[in-house]
C-alpha positions as CSV (number, residue, x, y, z in Angstrom):
1,X,0.0,0.0,0.0
2,X,2.8,2.4,0.8
3,X,4.3,2.0,-2.7
4,X,1.2,3.7,-4.1
5,X,1.6,6.7,-1.8
6,X,5.3,7.1,-2.5
7,X,4.9,6.5,-6.2
8,X,2.3,9.2,-6.3
9,X,4.5,11.7,-4.4
10,X,7.6,11.0,-6.5
11,X,5.6,10.9,-9.7
12,X,4.3,14.4,-8.8
13,X,7.8,15.7,-8.3
14,X,9.2,14.2,-11.5
15,X,6.1,15.2,-13.5
16,X,6.3,18.8,-12.3
17,X,9.9,19.2,-13.1
18,X,9.5,17.5,-16.4
19,X,6.6,19.7,-17.4
20,X,8.5,22.8,-16.6
21,X,11.6,21.6,-18.6
22,X,9.4,20.7,-21.6
23,X,7.1,23.7,-21.2
24,X,4.0,21.4,-21.2
25,X,0.8,21.6,-19.2
26,X,0.9,19.8,-15.9
27,X,-2.1,17.6,-14.8
28,X,-1.6,16.4,-11.2
29,X,-4.0,13.5,-11.3
30,X,-2.8,12.0,-14.6
31,X,0.8,12.1,-13.5
32,X,0.1,10.7,-10.0
33,X,-2.1,7.8,-11.1
34,X,0.3,6.9,-14.0
35,X,3.2,6.9,-11.5
36,X,1.3,4.7,-9.1
37,X,0.4,2.2,-11.8
38,X,4.0,2.0,-13.0
39,X,5.3,1.5,-9.5
40,X,2.7,-1.2,-8.8
41,X,3.7,-3.1,-11.9
42,X,7.4,-2.7,-11.3
43,X,7.3,-3.7,-7.6
44,X,5.2,-6.8,-8.3
45,X,7.2,-7.7,-11.5
46,X,10.5,-7.6,-9.6
47,X,9.0,-9.7,-6.8
48,X,7.7,-12.3,-9.2
49,X,10.9,-12.5,-11.2
50,X,13.1,-12.8,-8.1
51,X,10.8,-15.2,-6.2
52,X,12.1,-18.3,-7.9
53,X,15.8,-17.3,-7.7
């Protein structure tokens, strides 16, 4: 559960900085939800890959 929270926070930071560097509009919810989904897939994917090792 904590990975969603931290992914949302870190995604917001990276998304804000990226939007300012690229001079693009910043949508807080799109960036946060996308970061949380990517983190969920990454954390569970790494767990599943390393489970059998």
